[in-house]
N, C-alpha and C positions, 0 to 999 in steps of 0.2 A: 396230667394232662390240662387240667383247670388254667395253670400258669405257662404251659407252654406256649412259646411265640409263635406267631403265625408264620407257616412255610413261607423260605423266599418266592418270589414271582418264578423264578425258573421252576423250582421243585412244584408247583401248583399248575402251571401250567403244563409239565410233563406228566402229572397224574390226570389230569382233566382229559389230556388227549389220549392215556392209555385207555383210560376208563371213560369215554366220549357216550357209550351206551346208556351209561348210570348220571346222565346228566340229562337226557332228554325229557322235555317235555311238551305238551300238545299246544300247538298255536295258539287255539281258542281257552286254556286256563284262563279263567276270571283274575280279573285285575285284583280282586279282592285278597284271594288267595296270596298271592304274591305281595301284596302290600303287608299281611298280615306276618308273614313269613320275615319280610323287612322289619317289621316294628318288633318282631321278638326277637331276631338276630343283633339288632342295634345296640353297638357299644361292645358285643362280645369279640375278642382279641383273636381266636381261633376257630377251625369247625369243630372241635369237641366242644366248646363255651355254647356254640351258635345249635348246635344237634341238642345241646342239654335244655337250652333255654325252650326249643322247640318241644321236647319231651316233657318238661315241665309244663309248660303249659297245657298242652294235651292232659297232661294224668290231672291237672289241679280245675281243671274249667268242662269237662266233657265226662258224665258219668256212663260207665258200662252198662249196657243194655241190650240183651238179645232180642228183645222186641221191637226192633226199628222197622218200618214198612219200607219198602222200595223207594229207591229214589225215581222222581217223577221221568218220564223219557226225555231225551235232549238234554237233561240238566247234568252238571260235572257232579258226580260222585263225592269228590272230596270238597266240592263248595257246598253241597245239601248237608252234609254232616259239620261243617264249620259255623255253619252261619243258618241253616235252618234246623235242622234237627237237634244240633248242638248234645247227641248222645249216639253211641253206636258200640260195636263191637269191636274185636282183634283186627277184621278188615278195614275196619274205617281207621281206627285208628293209626294202623301201619301204612295204609295208603296215604292220609293224610300227613303223616312224618316223613315219606320217602319223598313226595312232592315238595313239601317245605324246603327239606334240605337240599332237594335239586334244585330249588330258587335259588339258593345261596351258592351254589356253584360245588355242594358236597357231592359227590359221588354216593348214590345211593340206589339200592335195588330191594326188592319185597320178594320173599321167598315163602311158601306156604306148603302146607302137607309133611308128610313124612311116610317114607315106603320102606 
């Protein structure tokens, strides 16, 4: 997958159209989140490498910690994790990963729990 070529524009367009629900982002997403996603994805030649770069960054720069406090009211949760707290648990990691993938046009969704 690392050496896979990027899909042709027509294929990407069809995938994005079919999975547009998994590309939605809030209108007020902080620019810093988009910029970080762009920086991490720069030079990656396909969706897998972009997602892998984001994953490696999260694993390498943010410690896993169950004892993080709540995000201040009115603040974006992903922004708070990435730029303020810089530590968190599975929910913060997964949310940040999904949001940054979506910033790159990669359809992504977050699923939690087991029943």
